[in-house]
C-alpha positions in Angstrom: -44.8 17.6 -30.6 -42.4 16.3 -28.0 -40.3 18.8 -25.9 -37.0 19.0 -26.6 -34.5 18.1 -23.8 -32.5 21.1 -24.8 -35.7 23.4 -23.1 -35.1 21.1 -19.6 -31.6 21.7 -20.0 -31.6 25.4 -20.2 -30.5 26.9 -16.5 -31.6 30.3 -17.1 -35.2 28.4 -16.6 -34.3 26.2 -13.5 -35.3 28.8 -10.7 -38.5 30.0 -12.4 -39.3 26.2 -12.4 -38.0 25.0 -9.3 -37.0 27.4 -6.5 -38.9 30.3 -4.6 -41.4 32.4 -5.4 -43.1 32.9 -9.2 -42.9 36.6 -10.8 -46.8 37.1 -9.4 -45.6 36.3 -5.5 -42.1 38.1 -6.1 -44.2 41.4 -6.9 -46.4 41.2 -4.3 -43.3 40.7 -1.5 -41.4 43.5 -3.4 -44.8 45.8 -3.2 -45.0 45.0 0.8 -41.5 46.4 1.4 -41.8 49.2 -1.0 -39.4 48.5 -3.7 -39.7 48.2 -7.4 -38.1 44.7 -7.9 -35.2 42.6 -6.7 -32.1 44.5 -7.9 -33.8 47.8 -6.7 -33.9 45.7 -3.0 -30.2 44.5 -3.2 -29.4 48.1 -4.1 -31.1 49.3 -1.1 -29.5 46.8 1.2 -26.2 45.9 0.1 -23.6 48.1 0.2 -21.8 49.4 -3.2 -18.5 48.5 -1.5 -18.9 44.7 -0.9 -20.7 44.2 -4.5 -18.8 43.2 -7.3 -19.1 45.8 -10.4 -19.0 43.4 -13.2 -20.6 39.9 -13.6 -18.7 37.0 -12.6 -16.6 35.2 -15.9 -18.2 31.9 -15.4 -18.2 28.9 -17.8 -21.6 27.5 -19.4 -23.6 25.8 -16.8 -23.7 21.5 -17.7 -26.0 19.0 -16.0 -25.2 17.0 -13.2 -24.3 14.1 -15.1 -22.0 16.4 -17.3 -20.3 17.6 -14.3 -19.3 14.2 -12.8 -18.4 13.0 -16.4 -16.1 15.7 -16.7 -14.6 15.6 -12.6 -14.0 11.6 -13.6 -12.3 12.8 -16.5 -9.9 14.9 -14.3 -9.1 12.3 -11.5 -8.6 9.6 -14.0 -5.2 11.6 -15.1 -4.2 11.1 -11.4 -1.0 8.2 -11.2 -2.5 6.3 -8.0 0.7 4.8 -6.1 0.2 2.2 -3.3 1.1 4.4 0.2 3.3 3.1 2.9 3.0 6.2 4.9 0.6 4.8 7.3 0.5 6.9 10.8 -2.3 5.3 12.1 -4.2 5.7 8.6 -4.6 2.0 6.5 -6.4 0.8 4.0 -8.8 -2.0 4.7 -11.5 -4.5 3.3 -14.8 -4.3 4.6 -16.7 -8.0 3.6 -19.4 -7.6 1.6 -22.1 -8.9 4.4 -20.9 -6.5 6.8 -21.6 -3.5 4.3 -24.7 -4.6 3.5 -26.1 -5.7 6.9 -24.6 -2.8 8.8 -23.0 0.1 6.9 -25.8 0.2 4.4 -29.0 -1.3 6.3 -31.1 1.8 7.3 -32.4 0.0 10.2 -29.1 1.3 12.1 -30.3 5.1 11.6 -34.3 5.0 10.9 -35.7 3.2 13.7 -37.1 5.8 15.5 -38.6 5.4 18.9 -41.1 7.4 20.9 -39.7 8.0 24.3 -36.5 9.7 22.8 -37.1 11.5 19.5 -33.9 12.9 19.1 -31.9 9.6 18.8 -33.1 6.4 16.4 -33.2 3.1 18.5 -30.6 2.3 15.6 -28.2 4.6 16.8 -28.5 3.5 20.5 -28.0 -0.3 19.6 -24.9 1.0 17.7 -23.2 2.5 20.0 -24.1 0.0 22.9 -22.4 -2.5 20.5 -19.2 -0.2 20.1 -19.0 0.0 23.8 -19.2 -3.4 24.2 -16.6 -3.9 21.1 -14.3 -1.2 22.6 -14.3 -2.8 26.3 -13.8 -6.3 24.9 -10.3 -5.4 22.7 -9.0 -2.8 25.0 -9.5 -4.6 28.4 -10.9 -2.0 29.9 -14.1 -1.7 32.3 -15.9 1.4 30.1 -16.1 2.8 27.0 -17.6 6.5 26.1 -19.3 7.0 22.9 -16.9 7.7 20.9 -15.3 11.1 19.9 -13.6 12.6 16.8 -10.5 11.1 16.4 -7.5 9.4 18.1 -5.3 13.0 18.2 -8.1 14.7 20.1 -8.9 11.7 22.0 -5.4 11.6 23.4 -5.5 15.1 24.4 -8.4 14.8 26.0 -6.8 11.8 27.6 -4.0 14.2 28.8 -6.8 16.6 30.4 -8.5 13.9 32.0 -5.4 12.3 33.7 -4.1 16.1 34.4 -7.3 16.3 36.9 -7.6 12.6 38.5 -4.1 11.9 39.2 -2.5 12.5 42.4 1.0 13.4 40.7 1.4 17.2 41.1 4.1 17.8 38.6 3.0 19.7 35.3 5.0 17.7 32.8 3.8 15.1 30.3 5.8 12.7 28.7 5.2 11.7 25.6 7.2 8.8 23.5 8.1 9.7 20.2 7.0 7.3 18.4 3.3 8.7 18.8 1.8 9.2 15.2 2.8 13.0 14.7 -0.8 14.1 14.5 -1.4 12.9 17.7 1.9 14.8 18.9 0.9 17.8 17.2 -2.4 18.2 18.9 -1.3 17.2 22.4 0.9 20.1 22.1 -1.6 22.2 20.9 -3.9 21.6 23.6 -1.4 21.8 26.5 -0.1 25.0 25.4 -2.6 26.9 26.8 -2.9 25.1 30.0 0.6 25.4 30.8 1.7 21.7 30.6 5.2 20.7 30.0 5.1 18.3 27.3 8.4 16.5 26.8 8.7 14.1 23.4 11.3 11.8 23.1 12.5 8.3 24.1 10.2 7.4 26.9 12.2 5.3 29.4 14.9 8.1 29.2 12.5 10.8 29.9 10.4 8.6 32.3 13.7 8.2 34.0 15.1 11.8 34.3 11.6 13.4 34.9 9.2 13.7 37.4 5.7 13.6 35.4 1.5 13.2 35.8 1.3 11.2 32.4 3.0 8.9 29.7 1.6 8.7 26.3 2.5 5.8 24.2 1.7 4.2 21.2 0.7 0.7 20.5 1.9 -0.4 18.2 3.9 2.5 17.3 3.8 5.0 14.2 6.7 2.7 12.6 5.0 -0.5 13.4 6.9 -1.7 16.3 5.1 -3.7 19.1 6.5 -2.4 22.7 5.9 -4.6 25.9 4.7 -1.7 28.0 3.8 -3.4 30.9 6.9 -2.3 33.0 6.5 1.4 31.9 3.0 1.3 33.2 4.2 -0.1 36.7 7.0 2.7 36.4 4.0 5.6 36.0 2.1 4.1 38.5 5.2 4.2 41.2 5.2 8.0 40.7 1.3 8.5 40.8 1.3 9.3 37.4 -1.3 7.7 34.6 -0.6 5.9 31.6 -2.1 6.6 28.4 -2.0 4.2 25.3 -3.0 5.2 21.7 -3.9 2.1 20.3 -5.0 0.4 17.0 -8.5 -1.4 17.5 -7.6 -4.0 14.8 -4.2 -4.7 16.2 -5.9 -5.4 19.8 -7.8 -8.3 18.1 -4.3 -10.4 18.1 -1.9 -8.1 20.7 -2.2 -8.1 24.2 -5.1 -5.7 25.8 -3.9 -2.4 27.2 -6.3 -3.2 30.1 -4.2 -6.3 30.9 -0.9 -4.5 31.6 -2.3 -2.1 33.6 -3.1 0.8 31.2 -5.3 4.0 32.8 -7.1 5.4 29.8 -6.8 3.8 26.0 -7.6 6.0 22.7 -8.2 4.8 19.5 -8.8 5.3 15.9 -11.6 3.0 14.2 -10.7 3.8 10.9 -9.2 0.6 10.8 -12.8 -1.2 11.1 -13.4 -0.3 7.2 -13.9 3.5 6.8 -12.7 4.2 3.3 -9.3 6.0 2.9 -10.9 8.5 0.6 
C-alpha cells in the first residue's frame, strides 16, 4: 500500500527522521552524563527563572511550499509605487548576458587554486576586474578591493585624510547635498575622534573656515552635477584633501574625479545591477 503524503508532512516525525541521534543513541548519551532523559537534562542545566512555564502558542506547522504561498499572498496585498527618493539607490536593468555569464556563473566563486585554499581564483579575478573598472571610471591611480557601502567608505576616507594631509586643522567640511545617510555615518565616525564636522553650503564653509578635508557628492543627492575643479584647487591650496562621493554609473559619462584633482573617491556599486529589494 502506498505511503500517504500526510505521514511525510507530519512535523512531529521530522526530528526523528532527519536530525540528530535516534532514541537508542540519545539514551546512551543521557546514561553517560547521568540523567534520565532530555527533559531531566534541561531541568538540571537551564534555570527555571529563564524558562517558559507554558508552551508557546504557535500555529500548526506547514510545508515550505505552503509557507511560500502564504507569504506571496501577504506580499501581494502591497501596493507597489514608483520610488523617486533616490539618494544613491536606484533601480537598474541587468542585461541577461551579464546575469547568465557573470552573476549566475559558478566559475567566479568555485574555481579554487591549490596555492591559496582560502580564496577562489574566480574571486581573485573578479576583484582585479572590479579594481580595474573603478580606476578607469574614477581616474585614480589605485583602487582597493571594495568596502561595505558608500557611507562607511566616506567615513573611512575622512579618517584617511585626517592621518595623511599636512593641514593641522580638526575641521571637516561636508557639502549639504551629500546623501543624508553618508552625512550621518561621517558624523558618527567623527564624534569619538573629536573631529568638528560642518555641514552646509560648501563654498561658503570653505571660505570661512580652516579645514583638513572637504566631502562633496558627484552628482549631488538631488541629481545636480557640480563643476568641482575650482573647489578641489581651493582645498589643495589649504593643504587639505578633497573627497568625492561618486556615482560609478554616472562616471561613465561625466568627467572623472581624478581628472579634476580629487584625492579620494568613494561610491556605491549598487548602480551596476544590485536589486533594490
